[in-house]
N, C-alpha and C positions, 0 to 999 in steps of 0.2 A: 504494500500500500504506500509506503513512504518513498520508495525509489521513483515511481512515476511522477510524484509531486516534486521531488528534488530535480528530476530531469527538466521539468517545466521551469522551475526556479533558476536552475543553472543556465538554461537557454536565454531566459530573460536577462539574467545577470551578465552573461557574456556580451549580449547586445548592448546593454547599458554601458559597459566598459569599452565598447567599440572593438571588442575582440571577435570579429566576425568569422575569422578562420576557425577558432575553437567552437563557435556556435555552429558553423557548417559541419565541422567534424562530428560534433555531438549528434546532429540530425542524421548524418550518414551512419554513424556507429549504432544508433538506436535502430535504424532500419535494417542494417546488415545483421545485427545481433538478433533482432526479432525474426527475420527470415530464417536464419540458421536455427534458432530455437524451434520454430514451427516445422521446418524440414526434419530435424532430428526427432522431434516429438511424434511426427507422423510415422517414422520408421520404428521408433522405440517408445511407444506409448506406455506410460505408467500412471498409477493412481496415487503415488506418494504414500508415505508411511501411514498417515491418518486415513487414507482410503481403504487400507487393508486392516488396520488395527485401530478402529475408531474408539474414542473414549465413550463411556456410557453417559447418559444424561446427568447422573449424579456428579460426575467430574466437572461439568460445565457450570453447575450451580455455584455461585459465589466466586467464580474465576472469570476474569476478562480474557477471552480468547478471540483473537482476530479471525482465525480459521476454524472451521468445523468440517465435518466430513460430508456435508450436503452436496458439494460439487461432484462427488463420485457418481451421484445419480445422473447428472448431465453427461459425464464422461461415459458411463455405461450405456446411456441412450444412444450416443454417437457410435459407440462400438457395435451396438446391435443394429445399426442402420436406421434408427428412428429419426424422424425429422426433429429439428430444434428451432424454436423461435429465438431470434436475437433481439434483445432490447438494449439500446444504448444507455438507458438510465439504470439498468440492472445488469452490468456485465458479469459474465461467468468465466473464471479462469479455468483453463483446461490443460495447460502445459505443466507437467510435473517434472519431467526430465527433458532437457536441462532447465534449471530454474532461471527464468527470464529476469526475476527481481535481482538475483545475484549478479547476473550478466550486467544489468543496468547499474548496479552499485559499483561494480569494478570499473566500468567505463567512466562513471563520474569521478571516482577516485583518481584514475589516470589522467583525466582531463583537467581537473582543478588543481593539480600539483603546482606549487609555486605561485599561487594567486593570492596569497595573504590570508588574513583572518577568516574571511568568508569561506575561502577554500578549505581551511582547517575544520571549520564547523561542518561543511558538507562531507568532508572525509570522515569525521567522527560519526556523523549520523549514518553514513553508508556502511561503515564497519559494524556499527551496532545492528543495522538492518541485516547484514550478512549473517551475523551470529544468531539472530533471532529466527532466521528462515526455517531451520529444522524444528524449532519449538513452536513458533506461531504460524509458520507458513505451510505446515503439513508436508514438508519435503524430507526425503532421506538425505543423508550426508552426500551420497553420490550425486543427487540432483544439484546440490549446491556446488560441488566440485565440477560438475559438467557445466554449470552456469559460469564458473570462473574461466574454464577453458574456452567457452564460446565468446565470453567478453574479451579475452586476450586475442582470439582470432579476429573478432570484429575490429578491435583496436588496430591490429596489424594490417588488416585489409585496407581500412580507410587511410591509415597513416602512410603505408608503403605503396600500395597498389594505386590508390586514388590520389595520393600526394597533391593536396590542394595548394595552390600558390598563396603566398603571404598577401594579406589584404590590408 
């Protein structure tokens, strides 16, 4: 939940600073990372840890949990070939491996390096977000590690292959 908000903030912040190269790289990396996550998830679909080992209702009482196992129902419907309505006001996350949130967090960490105090705040929030993914995000550790790998590949692709000129 936090990573997409920080992506929007970082994009706005880069533009305010006049750092349009980093803003462009961020957009490219978010797209490349997303495409890679979707393609990998299509080949290796998983339901995440909480999809297979959901906590009972008693666990959720009195605990603030961002994630619960209700998304598995949607994933199961898709696997069974059932149609699915898509509502933009109620998005449903379907990718468990690799974790796109971890991918976004790594991309932000790499892009805001050396940008001062705001950059350090963004880095801190993203590191915390990465560590919370197995607990609050319903992911296995392998999902998070896969997200790190996809983020690194997306960073490399945009930085090396797409090599944007300085603006």
